[in-house]
N, C-alpha and C positions, 0 to 999 in steps of 0.2 A: 452553614448551618446559622439560623438566625439566634440571636441572643432574647431572652423573655424580657419584656419589656419592664423595668422597676417603676415604680409608682411617679417616684421624682428621684433627680438626680441633681445633688448639690454640688457644683464644682467651682463656688467661687467663696471658698475660705478665706484667700487674702481680702476679701471686705468684710466679711463678718462672719462668725462661727457660731452654732447653735449651742445652746445652754449645755453643758455637762448634766446627767442627770444627777450625780451627786452635788452639783453646785446648785441645780433647781432644790434640792432637798435642805441643803443648807440655807439658802436664803428665805426658802417656806419657816423654817424654825426661827430663823433669826428675825421674823416679823415682829415678835413679840419684845424683841429687845428695842425699845423705843425711845429710852432716855437719851439726852444729849450728852455726848460724851464730855463736855466740858462742866457739866453740872456735879457739885460735890456731892450731893445725896446719893442713896444707894442705886437709884436707878442709872444715874450717871455715871457711877464707878464701874456699873457691870458693864455697860455700855464701851467705857474708855479701856477697861480690861479686856474686851475683845477686839478693840481696834488695835492694840497694841500687841495683841498674838497674831492678829493677821499683818502686820507690819513685819514680825519676825519672820514670818513665814514667806512672805513674799520678797523680803532682804535677802535671807539665806540663799533663795533660788538663784539669785545672781552673785552670790559670794560677798554680799555686801553685811554691814552691821545695821540694825534697824534704825539707830539714832541718824544714819544718813539716809533714809528713804522718807520723802514724803508723798502723800496720795495726791493725786489730781483729780480732775473732772474727764481727762482723756489724754491719749497720747498726744493730741495736737495741743493740747494746753500745755503738757510738758515740755513739748519743743517752743512754744511761743514764749515759756517763761524763762527758758534759758537763752534764747534771742533776746528778749527785751532786757536782760542785765547790762546789754551793752549800750543800751540807750539811756539807762539811769544814769542821773547826775550824782549819785551816790551821796547826797545831802542828807538824807532821810533814811538810808541804809547803814547799818551797823559795819558791813564787810564794803561798802563801795562798790565800784566797777573795776574790771581790769585783774592781771595776775599779780599777786603780792611777790615783790623781788625779794632775793637771798637776804637782804639787809632789813627786810620788813616793810619797806615802803610799798605803797600801792602805785605802780604804773598806770598811766593813762592811756591803755590801749582799748582803741574804739573800733578798729578795723576787723570785719567778720569774714571768714572764709567758707564759702559753702560749695556743694558742685550741682552742676546742673540737671541731676536726676532724683534730686530731693522731692519728697512728698509735697503736695501743694502747700501743706501748711507751713514749712519751711521756707519755700521759695517765695511765697505771698508775703510772710513776714517779713524776709530779707528785702524784697522791694518795696515794703511798705517804710522800713527803717532806711532806706536809701533816699526814700523819699523826703524824708526828714534829717535827710544829713549824715547817717551813719554811713562810712566807705562799707561798700561789699565787694568783695572778688568772689568769681566763679571757677572752680575746678573745670576742665573737659573731662570726657571720658572717651575711651576706645570703643572698637565697633562691638564689643563683648560688654560694656557697660564699667569698664575698670578705671580707676582713676590713676593717674600719673605721678608717681611720688616725687619724680623730679621737678615737675611742676609744682608740687605742693611746696616743696622745698623754696624754688624761685618766688613763691609769694608770699612766704613767710618772712615777710619784713617785720622791723621794730614795733610798726603800729598796728600789728595784728592781736586780738585780744582774744579771739574765740575761732575755732573751726569746727564745724558741722558736717558731719558725714554719716549719711545713713548705712548701717550694717547690713543689711539686706535689702536690695531693691523691691518695692512691692509689685512693680508690674513685670520685669523680668528676672527676679530672683537672684541677681548678682552678689556675690558676697565680696565686700572689700575687706583689705588687709588694714583692721582698724588698729591693731596693736603696735604695726609698723607706723601708720600714721600719728600714732598718739607719741611715739618714739621721736618723730621729727619736731612735732608740735611742741612737745616740751622742752626739748632741744633750743627751741627758740622763744621760750618763755610765755607761750600762749597756753589755753585750756583747748581741751580736744571734749565735744559731745558727738554722742552717737543716737541716732534714732534706730533704737532696736527692736520697733515695734513689729516687725516680720519675722523678727529672728528669735527671739525669747520665747521658749516653750516649743520651738520648733528644733532647734540644736543648742548645744549646751552653752550657756553665757556666764562668764565670770570678770566682775568689773577689774578685777586686780588683774589677772590677765590680761585682757584688754587694755589696760594701764589708763582708763578714761576718766574723765572728770565728771561728767555728766551722762547719763544713761537713760532714755526714755522708754516707756512700755505701757502696755494697754490690754485691759482685762479681756475685752471682746474678741480679740483674735486668738485667745487661747481658752475658748469655750467657757468664759466667764461673762458677765452682765456689762451693757453698755453704760457708758455714762461714769466710767473711772479708770483710771489709770497711775501710774507712778513715775516719779522721778527720781532718781539717784544721784546726790552731790557729795564728790568725794570730800571728806573732812578738811576745813582750810580753804576750801574754793571760794572766792566771791560770790556774793548772792545779794539779789535784790528781788524782793516780792513782785509777783504779777498780779495777784489779787490781794488787796490789803484790805484791812478792817476790822481785824480780828487776830487772836492769839495763835489760832489753831495751828497744827502742824509746824511746832517750832517757832511759830511766827514767820513761817516761809510761805502759807497761804491761807487766808481769811476764810472764812465760811464753816458752817456746820459741817462735819464730817458725814459724808454718805456710809453711814453705818451698814446697811445691808448690801449695799455695792462693794464696798471694803470687804466685808467677810466672804461675799460671792467670789471676789477675786483672789482671796488667798485659798478657798477652797479649790479653784480653777488650778492654781500654782500648785498645790499638792497633789493633784489628780497628774499634772505634767509631769513632775518630778517621779510619779510612778509609771505613767504609760508612755512618755516620750522616745525612751530609748528602744523600745520594741516596736514603737509607730514609725520611727525613724528608717528602720530597715524595712518595714512593709511598704513604706510609701517609695521609698528607693524601687522597688520590685514593679511597683505600680508605675512610675515613671518610666522605667525602661519599656514596661508593656504599651504604654500609651504612645512614647516617641516611635518605637518601632512600627506601632499599629498605622499613625499617621503616614510614616516614610514608606510603607509597603503598600499604602491603598490609596494615596491622592498624589498627584505629579505636582512639579513646581511649589514646592513649601519650601520656609526658610524659619528656622528656630533661632529665636532671640534671645539673648543674654548669654554668660561665661560656660564654655562648654566643661569645665571643671569645678571651678567655685561658684557654687549656686546653692539656693536651698531647694531641696529635691521635690519639696511641694508646690512649686510653680513652674509651669511651661507656658512660655509666650511663643505663639506661632504664627507667621504671616503667609496668607495665602494670595498671591497676586491676582487681580481680575474678580476678586469678592470682596464687599464691603464688609468691615468688621461687625457693623450693626445688624446687616443683612443676617449673617451667620449665626449670631445671637438670638435673633426673634425667631429663626427658623428652629434653632437649638430649642428654645423656650416652649413652642409650641409641642414639641416633642417630649416635654418635660425635662429638659436638660439646663440648668443655669450657668453660664460662664459669664466672664467681662469684656469688655473690649479694652480695659485697663483700670486705674484705680476709680473706686468707687466716689471718691472725693471729687473726682472730676467727671463724673456722669453729666450728661444733658449738654456738654460740650460738644460741637462738631468738629473741634480742631483734633489734627492727629495727635497722639502721645508726646510729650516734651521729652519722654524717655527716650522712645525709638529714635526721634529727631536727633536727641543728644548723641545718639550713638552712630550718627551717619546715614539711617535709614532715609529713604526719600519717603514724601510723603503719601505718595500712592500705595508703598507696600506698609507704611504705618498705618494707614486705615484699613487695610486687610489683615489687622492683626486680631487675635483673640486671646485673652488669658484663662488658662485653665489652672486653678488651685485647689489642691486635694487636701483632704484631711483626716480625723480619727473614724470617720463612717464611711470612707471612699472603700470600695470594693473592686474586686477584679471583674464581677458582673457588670457593674456603672461603666468601668472603663470600655468593656465590650460592647457595651449597648452603646456609648458615644462612638467607638470607632465602626459599628455597624450605621449608625444615624449622619456621621458628619460626611464621609466621602461623597455620598448622593447630594447632600445639601449644598456642598462646593461645586459639584458638576453642574447643577441646576444653577447658581448663582451666575457662575462662569457663562454657561450658556446664555444667560440672557444679557450679558455684558458686551456691547460694542465697541469696547475698549480692550478685552482679552482674546487674542486669536493664538491657538496651538503654543502656548505657553510662554506667549509675549503679551506684555502690557504696554496698552498706548495711551497716552494722555488725551482727555477728552477735552474740548473745547466748547465754549459758549456759557 
């Protein structure tokens, strides 16, 4: 029995999400709020009051105090801000760089540890800092995308100032044990940052439970507007501004606040607090429908990511003998939007750095797609994908001279 074709099926929520209707309404009404939040007159005070109310809303969603949350232009900026602290000389910063010791002195810890499966904004910034003389060490992951805590302990030498570990991977959905990592990092006197962009709003996140010193999040991953994110900074944590030239955000980020975006983000967070729990149960059921449907209708498939510790919204699957880009294009022609990996790495013909880090060979990595579900995903949409996908894979494999009877052979030339 065929499934009625929906007009469109959007299954790329890890790249971005559509605005929540309540967010659209909030931002439409807020368009009249044009005052500069730094101005002392009534227009400015009204804008400031709204920004600070939004700050409380966003901070409380992750169990933080509003004084410890700063707004940024994106999750990528938040991540860059944290990493840049350890390239700062500290001469023009009130807190300097490095972790404050028990006696109050500031240790000169410049080495950064991160993982090989971070978002490009972390990896590229780390490479840039390394080129400028900042020592960077990299954590390996196992075939499921999990870091090894023993390796983390080994890398935590006395010169390490910061460890940056993504909470939920944007490509394969694997969740790291951030609270255990924080315990180890703090035992060695360093700071822990987590990129929680793909976790906040999908699963409960509390900064005190995690024990993190920095946490990054983004509005457009949770049905809010693009161009606004937030960074949590634990009280007493050393900090060096990434964007300078003004007193905004308690002197931590210069530039007139994006009032409209900030209010939209707060409304998105409010809606997440109301909808997230029920949505999580529904998405788990949709994931089971999707995984079982693929397994029963397509031969020779490999699901990537951890089998237990994962964000249920993300399914990454490899189809040996079929190029991921070809799969994406055929699905797009059928009105279905998926991804071959991170949206920030689109345009690159290189295989996913995340999959390669898990030990996946380049051929299988090239034959992978990411299906990421959201609040509007339905059983009917998943059913339609399961109707369209099998013949697409058969067609692509049938055109491949490198795929015969379930075996993939390397092509030359």
